[in-house]
DRENVOKOL-914200 format. One record per residue: residue in three letters; x, z, y of N, C-alpha, C, CB in turn. Coordinates in Angstrom, 3 decimals, padded with zeros to 6 digits. Glycine has a CB too. Example, Ala and Ser with C-alpha at 12.3 -4.5 7.8 and 13.67 -1.06 7.14 Angstrom:
2
{"ALA"; {013.190; 007.800; -005.690}; {012.300; 007.800; -004.500}; {013.200; 007.800; -003.300}; {011.308; 009.046; -004.473}};
{"SER"; {012.850; 007.080; -002.250}; {013.670; 007.140; -001.060}; {012.900; 007.870; 000.030}; {014.084; 005.725; -000.598}};
END
This chain:
162
{"MET"; {036.675; 009.695; 061.790}; {037.563; 009.042; 060.844}; {036.704; 008.257; 059.851}; {038.476; 010.083; 060.111}};
{"THR"; {036.992; 006.990; 059.715}; {036.270; 006.114; 058.808}; {036.978; 006.107; 057.460}; {036.161; 004.680; 059.385}};
{"GLY"; {036.222; 005.995; 056.361}; {036.866; 006.012; 055.060}; {036.196; 005.146; 054.020}; {036.927; 007.387; 054.565}};
{"LEU"; {036.878; 005.000; 052.891}; {036.351; 004.281; 051.750}; {036.965; 004.871; 050.495}; {036.638; 002.760; 051.856}};
{"THR"; {036.266; 004.723; 049.391}; {036.749; 005.225; 048.106}; {036.976; 004.038; 047.184}; {035.743; 006.241; 047.473}};
{"TYR"; {038.105; 004.048; 046.502}; {038.472; 002.969; 045.576}; {038.773; 003.596; 044.224}; {039.707; 002.145; 046.103}};
{"HIS"; {038.101; 003.120; 043.188}; {038.314; 003.621; 041.829}; {039.204; 002.645; 041.068}; {036.960; 003.822; 041.087}};
{"ALA"; {040.322; 003.154; 040.576}; {041.253; 002.337; 039.791}; {041.162; 002.803; 038.342}; {042.734; 002.450; 040.337}};
{"ASN"; {040.753; 001.912; 037.466}; {040.615; 002.262; 036.055}; {041.919; 002.167; 035.283}; {039.596; 001.377; 035.413}};
{"ASP"; {042.907; 001.474; 035.874}; {044.184; 001.310; 035.190}; {045.263; 000.996; 036.217}; {044.102; 000.193; 034.116}};
{"GLU"; {046.481; 000.850; 035.712}; {047.606; 000.595; 036.608}; {047.470; -000.739; 037.343}; {048.907; 000.619; 035.825}};
{"ALA"; {046.857; -001.725; 036.707}; {046.661; -003.025; 037.357}; {045.783; -002.879; 038.607}; {046.022; -004.033; 036.368}};
{"ALA"; {044.792; -002.009; 038.531}; {043.920; -001.789; 039.688}; {044.668; -001.058; 040.801}; {042.670; -000.989; 039.275}};
{"THR"; {045.578; -000.162; 040.436}; {046.417; 000.504; 041.434}; {047.340; -000.514; 042.091}; {047.242; 001.647; 040.789}};
{"THR"; {047.891; -001.414; 041.292}; {048.741; -002.473; 041.830}; {047.949; -003.351; 042.800}; {049.330; -003.328; 040.688}};
{"ALA"; {046.699; -003.649; 042.450}; {045.850; -004.457; 043.335}; {045.638; -003.758; 044.677}; {044.491; -004.740; 042.666}};
{"LEU"; {045.427; -002.447; 044.640}; {045.264; -001.701; 045.886}; {046.553; -001.762; 046.702}; {044.873; -000.232; 045.598}};
{"GLY"; {047.692; -001.585; 046.056}; {048.970; -001.673; 046.758}; {049.173; -003.033; 047.405}; {050.109; -001.388; 045.804}};
{"THR"; {048.805; -004.073; 046.692}; {048.904; -005.430; 047.236}; {048.016; -005.586; 048.461}; {048.519; -006.469; 046.172}};
{"ALA"; {046.796; -005.076; 048.366}; {045.864; -005.162; 049.491}; {046.383; -004.380; 050.695}; {044.479; -004.639; 049.080}};
{"LEU"; {046.934; -003.197; 050.455}; {047.485; -002.409; 051.559}; {048.645; -003.141; 052.220}; {047.946; -001.031; 051.061}};
{"ALA"; {049.541; -003.711; 051.420}; {050.686; -004.456; 051.960}; {050.219; -005.638; 052.805}; {051.593; -004.950; 050.820}};
{"GLU"; {049.121; -006.227; 052.406}; {048.587; -007.398; 053.101}; {047.864; -007.037; 054.394}; {047.645; -008.149; 052.191}};
{"HIS"; {047.148; -005.922; 054.408}; {046.232; -005.643; 055.512}; {046.670; -004.560; 056.494}; {044.939; -005.266; 054.959}};
{"LEU"; {047.647; -003.743; 056.143}; {048.124; -002.749; 057.107}; {049.029; -003.428; 058.127}; {048.876; -001.592; 056.390}};
{"PRO"; {048.820; -003.139; 059.393}; {049.666; -003.774; 060.418}; {051.070; -003.183; 060.429}; {049.029; -003.622; 061.805}};
{"ASP"; {052.031; -003.970; 060.928}; {053.386; -003.455; 061.104}; {053.335; -002.203; 061.965}; {054.311; -004.525; 061.743}};
{"GLY"; {054.223; -001.282; 061.661}; {054.255; -000.028; 062.391}; {053.288; 001.002; 061.852}; {053.964; -000.274; 063.823}};
{"SER"; {052.642; 000.717; 060.723}; {051.675; 001.653; 060.149}; {052.356; 002.877; 059.562}; {050.846; 000.964; 059.080}};
{"VAL"; {051.699; 004.013; 059.724}; {052.103; 005.259; 059.089}; {051.017; 005.586; 058.066}; {052.297; 006.432; 060.146}};
{"VAL"; {051.445; 005.756; 056.804}; {050.509; 006.022; 055.719}; {050.841; 007.388; 055.124}; {050.569; 004.900; 054.629}};
{"ALA"; {049.874; 008.309; 055.202}; {050.022; 009.655; 054.658}; {049.444; 009.680; 053.250}; {049.322; 010.710; 055.565}};
{"LEU"; {050.294; 009.956; 052.259}; {049.886; 009.991; 050.853}; {049.833; 011.434; 050.358}; {050.855; 009.157; 049.978}};
{"CYS"; {048.695; 011.818; 049.799}; {048.514; 013.171; 049.285}; {047.916; 013.112; 047.885}; {047.614; 014.003; 050.226}};
{"GLY"; {048.276; 014.086; 047.085}; {047.768; 014.182; 045.723}; {048.664; 015.108; 044.926}; {047.686; 012.790; 045.056}};
{"THR"; {048.189; 015.529; 043.776}; {048.943; 016.448; 042.941}; {050.160; 015.758; 042.331}; {048.049; 017.018; 041.840}};
{"LEU"; {051.037; 016.546; 041.712}; {052.161; 015.973; 040.967}; {051.613; 015.024; 039.909}; {053.038; 017.092; 040.312}};
{"GLY"; {052.179; 013.838; 039.822}; {051.747; 012.868; 038.824}; {050.494; 012.099; 039.183}; {051.530; 013.550; 037.549}};
{"ALA"; {050.002; 012.261; 040.409}; {048.775; 011.564; 040.806}; {048.988; 010.060; 040.961}; {048.249; 012.140; 042.110}};
{"GLY"; {050.208; 009.656; 041.298}; {050.479; 008.234; 041.460}; {050.924; 007.827; 042.850}; {049.279; 007.470; 041.105}};
{"LYS"; {051.415; 008.772; 043.628}; {051.867; 008.450; 044.980}; {053.023; 007.451; 044.953}; {052.291; 009.724; 045.717}};
{"THR"; {054.035; 007.746; 044.142}; {055.186; 006.842; 044.053}; {054.772; 005.512; 043.448}; {056.314; 007.476; 043.220}};
{"ARG"; {053.887; 005.514; 042.486}; {053.430; 004.258; 041.875}; {052.739; 003.377; 042.909}; {052.473; 004.543; 040.698}};
{"LEU"; {051.938; 003.972; 043.792}; {051.292; 003.195; 044.844}; {052.336; 002.642; 045.810}; {050.263; 004.057; 045.600}};
{"VAL"; {053.338; 003.447; 046.156}; {054.416; 002.965; 047.030}; {055.132; 001.789; 046.363}; {055.427; 004.111; 047.349}};
{"GLN"; {055.387; 001.884; 045.057}; {056.016; 000.777; 044.329}; {055.172; -000.490; 044.447}; {056.216; 001.148; 042.842}};
{"ALA"; {053.873; -000.350; 044.298}; {052.979; -001.518; 044.363}; {052.989; -002.135; 045.763}; {051.537; -001.118; 043.972}};
{"ILE"; {052.980; -001.301; 046.786}; {053.024; -001.808; 048.168}; {054.346; -002.528; 048.412}; {052.841; -000.650; 049.193}};
{"ALA"; {055.442; -001.892; 048.038}; {056.763; -002.481; 048.261}; {056.922; -003.780; 047.472}; {057.867; -001.486; 047.868}};
{"GLU"; {056.472; -003.762; 046.225}; {056.578; -004.958; 045.386}; {055.806; -006.123; 046.000}; {056.058; -004.669; 043.968}};
{"ALA"; {054.660; -005.833; 046.598}; {053.855; -006.888; 047.227}; {054.546; -007.488; 048.445}; {052.496; -006.337; 047.633}};
{"THR"; {055.507; -006.768; 049.022}; {056.258; -007.319; 050.158}; {057.540; -008.006; 049.719}; {056.588; -006.221; 051.151}};
{"GLY"; {057.846; -007.925; 048.404}; {059.032; -008.606; 047.893}; {060.153; -007.701; 047.442}; {059.548; -009.505; 048.916}};
{"VAL"; {059.937; -006.394; 047.444}; {060.950; -005.443; 046.978}; {060.791; -005.291; 045.461}; {060.812; -004.046; 047.711}};
{"PRO"; {061.847; -005.466; 044.682}; {061.733; -005.275; 043.235}; {061.245; -003.854; 042.905}; {063.093; -005.546; 042.551}};
{"ARG"; {060.256; -003.767; 042.027}; {059.645; -002.479; 041.693}; {060.687; -001.450; 041.251}; {058.604; -002.664; 040.594}};
{"GLU"; {061.669; -001.882; 040.458}; {062.664; -000.943; 039.937}; {063.548; -000.351; 041.036}; {063.533; -001.636; 038.906}};
{"ASN"; {063.564; -000.969; 042.210}; {064.342; -000.435; 043.327}; {063.651; 000.735; 044.014}; {064.609; -001.525; 044.335}};
{"VAL"; {062.343; 000.883; 043.786}; {061.554; 001.897; 044.477}; {061.442; 003.134; 043.591}; {060.145; 001.352; 044.846}};
{"VAL"; {062.085; 004.195; 044.033}; {062.055; 005.466; 043.302}; {061.628; 006.560; 044.270}; {063.452; 005.796; 042.659}};
{"SER"; {061.157; 007.659; 043.719}; {060.769; 008.780; 044.564}; {062.002; 009.310; 045.292}; {060.096; 009.902; 043.726}};
{"PRO"; {061.928; 009.426; 046.612}; {063.091; 009.902; 047.371}; {063.169; 011.425; 047.450}; {063.058; 009.329; 048.771}};
{"THR"; {062.780; 012.105; 046.375}; {062.706; 013.563; 046.378}; {063.999; 014.219; 046.847}; {062.362; 014.059; 045.000}};
{"PHE"; {065.148; 013.742; 046.396}; {066.405; 014.386; 046.768}; {067.070; 013.720; 047.966}; {067.354; 014.378; 045.594}};
{"VAL"; {066.755; 012.460; 048.211}; {067.304; 011.751; 049.364}; {066.420; 011.980; 050.585}; {067.436; 010.239; 049.068}};
{"LEU"; {065.150; 012.246; 050.376}; {064.116; 012.529; 051.366}; {063.533; 011.291; 052.026}; {064.667; 013.421; 052.412}};
{"VAL"; {064.351; 010.269; 052.272}; {063.799; 009.019; 052.804}; {064.613; 007.852; 052.241}; {063.819; 009.011; 054.379}};
{"GLN"; {063.893; 006.845; 051.796}; {064.509; 005.607; 051.310}; {064.052; 004.477; 052.225}; {064.126; 005.315; 049.804}};
{"GLU"; {064.944; 003.554; 052.494}; {064.608; 002.365; 053.274}; {064.733; 001.156; 052.363}; {065.530; 002.222; 054.533}};
{"TYR"; {063.687; 000.354; 052.334}; {063.692; -000.875; 051.548}; {063.529; -002.033; 052.528}; {062.550; -000.875; 050.452}};
{"ARG"; {064.567; -002.849; 052.627}; {064.549; -003.958; 053.590}; {064.634; -005.323; 052.905}; {065.700; -003.811; 054.576}};
{"GLN"; {064.471; -005.342; 051.574}; {064.610; -006.596; 050.837}; {063.370; -007.486; 050.943}; {064.899; -006.303; 049.384}};
{"GLY"; {062.250; -006.942; 051.367}; {060.999; -007.693; 051.378}; {060.709; -008.355; 052.709}; {059.867; -006.794; 051.020}};
{"ARG"; {059.462; -008.815; 052.842}; {059.018; -009.505; 054.056}; {059.049; -008.614; 055.294}; {057.621; -010.037; 053.857}};
{"ARG"; {058.918; -007.308; 055.057}; {059.012; -006.356; 056.160}; {059.535; -005.035; 055.610}; {057.628; -006.163; 056.865}};
{"PRO"; {060.131; -004.221; 056.466}; {060.733; -002.988; 055.975}; {059.690; -001.982; 055.476}; {061.568; -002.358; 057.067}};
{"ILE"; {060.102; -001.230; 054.456}; {059.308; -000.127; 053.914}; {060.169; 001.124; 054.057}; {058.879; -000.383; 052.397}};
{"PHE"; {059.605; 002.161; 054.677}; {060.287; 003.439; 054.834}; {059.499; 004.463; 054.031}; {060.408; 003.859; 056.352}};
{"HIS"; {060.153; 005.078; 053.056}; {059.485; 005.907; 052.053}; {060.014; 007.336; 052.121}; {059.688; 005.323; 050.636}};
{"PHE"; {059.179; 008.242; 052.620}; {059.524; 009.658; 052.728}; {058.917; 010.434; 051.569}; {059.043; 010.238; 054.073}};
{"ASP"; {059.607; 011.483; 051.136}; {059.042; 012.446; 050.190}; {059.321; 013.822; 050.775}; {059.660; 012.288; 048.726}};
{"THR"; {058.274; 014.527; 051.180}; {058.447; 015.810; 051.862}; {058.253; 017.012; 050.933}; {057.476; 015.905; 053.018}};
{"TYR"; {058.186; 016.750; 049.629}; {057.901; 017.816; 048.665}; {058.886; 018.976; 048.758}; {057.915; 017.257; 047.263}};
{"ARG"; {060.165; 018.689; 048.913}; {061.188; 019.738; 048.889}; {061.564; 020.279; 050.265}; {062.416; 019.216; 048.222}};
{"LEU"; {060.898; 019.825; 051.305}; {061.226; 020.320; 052.639}; {060.688; 021.733; 052.842}; {060.663; 019.380; 053.712}};
{"ALA"; {061.469; 022.552; 053.523}; {061.086; 023.948; 053.742}; {060.045; 024.082; 054.851}; {062.317; 024.781; 054.085}};
{"ASP"; {060.150; 023.229; 055.886}; {059.236; 023.376; 057.019}; {059.231; 022.101; 057.858}; {059.633; 024.593; 057.887}};
{"ASP"; {058.417; 022.126; 058.916}; {058.300; 020.974; 059.809}; {059.628; 020.617; 060.463}; {057.263; 021.249; 060.879}};
{"ASP"; {060.421; 021.623; 060.819}; {061.709; 021.358; 061.476}; {062.619; 020.509; 060.602}; {062.407; 022.671; 061.824}};
{"GLU"; {062.612; 020.779; 059.316}; {063.438; 020.001; 058.386}; {062.985; 018.537; 058.369}; {063.367; 020.605; 056.957}};
{"PHE"; {061.689; 018.328; 058.438}; {061.151; 016.965; 058.494}; {061.567; 016.297; 059.809}; {059.597; 016.977; 058.355}};
{"LEU"; {061.445; 017.013; 060.904}; {061.777; 016.443; 062.207}; {063.260; 016.088; 062.312}; {061.399; 017.417; 063.314}};
{"GLU"; {064.110; 016.787; 061.565}; {065.540; 016.472; 061.546}; {065.821; 015.100; 060.938}; {066.297; 017.539; 060.774}};
{"LEU"; {064.890; 014.586; 060.153}; {065.042; 013.261; 059.546}; {064.783; 012.137; 060.553}; {064.093; 013.118; 058.359}};
{"GLY"; {064.302; 012.485; 061.750}; {064.030; 011.486; 062.775}; {062.830; 010.610; 062.480}; {065.219; 010.628; 062.956}};
{"PRO"; {061.710; 011.192; 062.053}; {060.566; 010.358; 061.668}; {059.997; 009.514; 062.806}; {059.482; 011.227; 061.120}};
{"ASP"; {060.126; 009.975; 064.051}; {059.565; 009.213; 065.175}; {060.163; 007.815; 065.261}; {059.801; 009.957; 066.488}};
{"GLU"; {061.455; 007.697; 064.922}; {062.080; 006.369; 064.937}; {061.400; 005.439; 063.937}; {063.585; 006.476; 064.620}};
{"TYR"; {061.014; 005.977; 062.792}; {060.315; 005.186; 061.788}; {058.884; 004.918; 062.226}; {060.333; 005.898; 060.430}};
{"PHE"; {058.219; 005.936; 062.783}; {056.827; 005.790; 063.206}; {056.666; 004.726; 064.278}; {056.295; 007.112; 063.717}};
{"GLU"; {057.683; 004.566; 065.105}; {057.608; 003.624; 066.217}; {058.235; 002.279; 065.880}; {058.284; 004.209; 067.435}};
{"GLY"; {058.722; 002.126; 064.652}; {059.401; 000.899; 064.264}; {058.464; -000.123; 063.655}; {060.497; 001.206; 063.299}};
{"GLU"; {059.085; -001.117; 063.055}; {058.331; -002.168; 062.377}; {058.128; -001.757; 060.928}; {059.062; -003.544; 062.469}};
{"GLY"; {057.396; -002.540; 060.205}; {057.209; -002.277; 058.786}; {056.194; -001.197; 058.524}; {058.505; -001.902; 058.160}};
{"LEU"; {056.319; -000.583; 057.346}; {055.379; 000.449; 056.913}; {056.140; 001.739; 056.627}; {054.587; -000.010; 055.658}};
{"THR"; {055.627; 002.849; 057.113}; {056.191; 004.163; 056.820}; {055.213; 004.867; 055.888}; {056.447; 005.002; 058.136}};
{"LEU"; {055.673; 005.163; 054.673}; {054.846; 005.770; 053.636}; {055.378; 007.174; 053.361}; {054.840; 004.901; 052.331}};
{"ILE"; {054.530; 008.183; 053.476}; {054.970; 009.572; 053.379}; {054.248; 010.271; 052.237}; {054.725; 010.316; 054.706}};
{"GLU"; {055.009; 010.580; 051.165}; {054.456; 011.357; 050.052}; {054.421; 012.825; 050.441}; {055.290; 011.153; 048.752}};
{"TRP"; {053.407; 013.533; 049.964}; {053.196; 014.946; 050.280}; {053.023; 015.130; 051.785}; {054.374; 015.802; 049.767}};
{"ALA"; {052.324; 014.217; 052.415}; {052.142; 014.230; 053.871}; {051.429; 015.481; 054.368}; {051.367; 013.009; 054.301}};
{"ASP"; {050.615; 016.097; 053.515}; {049.908; 017.308; 053.931}; {050.876; 018.448; 054.250}; {048.931; 017.746; 052.842}};
{"ARG"; {052.089; 018.383; 053.731}; {053.084; 019.431; 053.996}; {053.678; 019.335; 055.401}; {054.200; 019.355; 052.968}};
{"VAL"; {053.552; 018.174; 056.026}; {054.111; 017.978; 057.373}; {053.056; 017.390; 058.317}; {055.353; 017.050; 057.317}};
{"GLU"; {051.817; 017.682; 058.043}; {050.712; 017.067; 058.789}; {050.840; 017.246; 060.299}; {049.397; 017.649; 058.327}};
{"ALA"; {051.307; 018.390; 060.743}; {051.437; 018.652; 062.177}; {052.454; 017.716; 062.840}; {051.843; 020.106; 062.408}};
{"CYS"; {053.338; 017.130; 062.069}; {054.393; 016.256; 062.598}; {053.988; 014.779; 062.598}; {055.667; 016.434; 061.783}};
{"LEU"; {052.874; 014.459; 061.983}; {052.469; 013.066; 061.838}; {051.697; 012.591; 063.059}; {051.624; 012.886; 060.581}};
{"PRO"; {051.742; 011.278; 063.313}; {050.945; 010.742; 064.417}; {049.459; 011.000; 064.163}; {051.208; 009.224; 064.596}};
{"ARG"; {048.730; 011.244; 065.236}; {047.288; 011.469; 065.117}; {046.611; 010.238; 064.522}; {046.671; 011.809; 066.496}};
{"GLU"; {047.041; 009.073; 064.961}; {046.504; 007.830; 064.423}; {047.364; 007.410; 063.243}; {046.457; 006.710; 065.510}};
{"ARG"; {046.711; 007.312; 062.068}; {047.431; 006.952; 060.844}; {046.420; 006.574; 059.775}; {048.340; 008.123; 060.357}};
{"PHE"; {046.952; 006.130; 058.648}; {046.153; 005.785; 057.484}; {046.393; 006.871; 056.444}; {046.514; 004.355; 056.928}};
{"ASN"; {045.338; 007.509; 055.961}; {045.451; 008.598; 054.993}; {044.932; 008.156; 053.631}; {044.683; 009.840; 055.480}};
{"ILE"; {045.683; 008.503; 052.588}; {045.252; 008.200; 051.224}; {045.384; 009.466; 050.384}; {046.090; 007.029; 050.608}};
{"GLN"; {044.246; 009.944; 049.907}; {044.208; 011.089; 048.993}; {043.985; 010.523; 047.597}; {043.075; 012.133; 049.390}};
{"ILE"; {044.879; 010.858; 046.663}; {044.796; 010.327; 045.299}; {044.318; 011.432; 044.370}; {046.173; 009.763; 044.825}};
{"GLU"; {043.290; 011.117; 043.610}; {042.705; 012.070; 042.668}; {042.842; 011.522; 041.253}; {041.211; 012.349; 043.009}};
{"VAL"; {043.375; 012.321; 040.350}; {043.488; 011.941; 038.942}; {042.112; 012.132; 038.307}; {044.594; 012.791; 038.194}};
{"THR"; {041.571; 011.044; 037.728}; {040.241; 011.125; 037.115}; {040.264; 010.792; 035.626}; {039.284; 010.188; 037.828}};
{"GLY"; {041.436; 010.512; 035.089}; {041.597; 010.210; 033.671}; {043.052; 009.896; 033.401}; {040.690; 009.033; 033.238}};
{"GLU"; {043.353; 009.563; 032.154}; {044.745; 009.297; 031.788}; {045.363; 008.203; 032.655}; {044.833; 008.903; 030.319}};
{"THR"; {044.647; 007.107; 032.841}; {045.145; 006.017; 033.686}; {044.244; 005.766; 034.888}; {045.274; 004.740; 032.870}};
{"GLN"; {043.188; 006.531; 035.013}; {042.235; 006.334; 036.112}; {042.600; 007.206; 037.315}; {040.800; 006.651; 035.644}};
{"ARG"; {042.431; 006.598; 038.487}; {042.660; 007.306; 039.742}; {041.544; 006.931; 040.714}; {044.069; 006.964; 040.340}};
{"THR"; {041.212; 007.888; 041.569}; {040.308; 007.607; 042.676}; {041.110; 007.779; 043.954}; {039.040; 008.545; 042.655}};
{"PHE"; {041.076; 006.760; 044.794}; {041.803; 006.754; 046.056}; {040.789; 006.900; 047.185}; {042.655; 005.448; 046.221}};
{"HIS"; {040.958; 007.937; 047.977}; {040.120; 008.151; 049.155}; {040.956; 007.708; 050.353}; {039.645; 009.671; 049.289}};
{"LEU"; {040.547; 006.620; 050.973}; {041.290; 006.039; 052.082}; {040.553; 006.339; 053.375}; {041.479; 004.510; 051.893}};
{"ALA"; {041.281; 006.809; 054.366}; {040.673; 007.141; 055.653}; {041.548; 006.609; 056.777}; {040.471; 008.673; 055.796}};
{"ALA"; {040.892; 006.110; 057.803}; {041.588; 005.524; 058.940}; {041.326; 006.360; 060.180}; {041.147; 004.063; 059.166}};
{"SER"; {042.390; 006.689; 060.866}; {042.290; 007.406; 062.126}; {042.941; 006.533; 063.199}; {042.972; 008.826; 062.040}};
{"GLY"; {042.136; 006.043; 064.111}; {042.644; 005.144; 065.150}; {042.093; 003.744; 064.956}; {044.180; 005.115; 065.143}};
{"GLU"; {041.904; 003.052; 066.057}; {041.242; 001.754; 066.053}; {041.924; 000.710; 065.175}; {041.159; 001.241; 067.445}};
{"ARG"; {043.250; 000.595; 065.282}; {043.926; -000.438; 064.486}; {043.851; -000.131; 062.995}; {045.390; -000.568; 064.917}};
{"TYR"; {043.826; 001.148; 062.636}; {043.695; 001.518; 061.230}; {042.267; 001.308; 060.746}; {044.116; 002.974; 061.017}};
{"GLN"; {041.287; 001.519; 061.616}; {039.902; 001.268; 061.234}; {039.681; -000.227; 060.991}; {038.938; 001.787; 062.323}};
{"SER"; {040.305; -001.053; 061.806}; {040.223; -002.504; 061.587}; {040.865; -002.877; 060.258}; {040.905; -003.273; 062.742}};
{"ALA"; {042.015; -002.287; 059.962}; {042.694; -002.558; 058.691}; {041.846; -002.080; 057.522}; {044.076; -001.880; 058.656}};
{"LEU"; {041.185; -000.938; 057.668}; {040.330; -000.414; 056.602}; {039.155; -001.354; 056.346}; {039.818; 000.995; 056.962}};
{"ALA"; {038.562; -001.891; 057.402}; {037.450; -002.832; 057.242}; {037.917; -004.104; 056.528}; {036.839; -003.184; 058.617}};
{"GLU"; {039.087; -004.614; 056.892}; {039.648; -005.790; 056.222}; {039.932; -005.483; 054.757}; {040.938; -006.256; 056.929}};
{"LEU"; {040.488; -004.307; 054.518}; {040.801; -003.877; 053.163}; {039.529; -003.782; 052.320}; {041.530; -002.526; 053.185}};
{"GLN"; {038.484; -003.214; 052.883}; {037.218; -003.089; 052.156}; {036.652; -004.462; 051.810}; {036.198; -002.291; 052.984}};
{"ASN"; {036.697; -005.385; 052.736}; {036.222; -006.755; 052.470}; {037.050; -007.424; 051.382}; {036.269; -007.603; 053.753}};
{"TRP"; {038.361; -007.265; 051.446}; {039.260; -007.876; 050.476}; {038.994; -007.319; 049.085}; {040.724; -007.646; 050.874}};
{"LEU"; {038.893; -005.988; 048.986}; {038.685; -005.350; 047.674}; {037.307; -005.683; 047.100}; {038.845; -003.824; 047.791}};
{"SER"; {036.296; -005.740; 047.960}; {034.941; -006.003; 047.449}; {034.775; -007.458; 046.996}; {033.896; -005.675; 048.528}};
{"SER"; {035.675; -008.335; 047.441}; {035.576; -009.747; 047.035}; {036.296; -010.023; 045.720}; {036.148; -010.646; 048.124}};
{"ARG"; {036.907; -008.992; 045.136}; {037.639; -009.152; 043.881}; {037.137; -008.174; 042.840}; {039.140; -008.960; 044.102}};
{"SER"; {037.323; -008.515; 041.605}; {036.957; -007.576; 040.538}; {038.195; -007.252; 039.718}; {035.832; -008.162; 039.629}};
{"TYR"; {038.347; -005.971; 039.393}; {039.533; -005.524; 038.655}; {039.118; -004.824; 037.414}; {040.408; -004.612; 039.500}};
END
């Protein structure tokens, strides 16, 4: 698994990462988001969705709905929150395979809770709180198309300063 670390000193830097992910992840991508409560998983999803044309205020944590679909942008965004699920079976009842095999981006908060149900090939993002507004994002790619996206993402991020 290939990886990279991205340090965001403020919300603008998190938004920049979301924009880069929206630009460089291929359609049909599955993104596993992990981190503690308040780490910024939903904020990153907002940034990704906003970069595709979805109004930021439309993107909320799907904690009680479990999955939100955003189709207002250039491509669909499917946003799962598995925090309140009891087990893998409950996740599988949501029909994730249909999303995994579809177009757009499938973003899964608390992905570590349903890891056994996720595709082997995926994009993983571990978010670490390093300060009041600072976050460290550990991005890892599993699978050839995700490794290519990670390399593009690294080039894009290194060519900009935030």
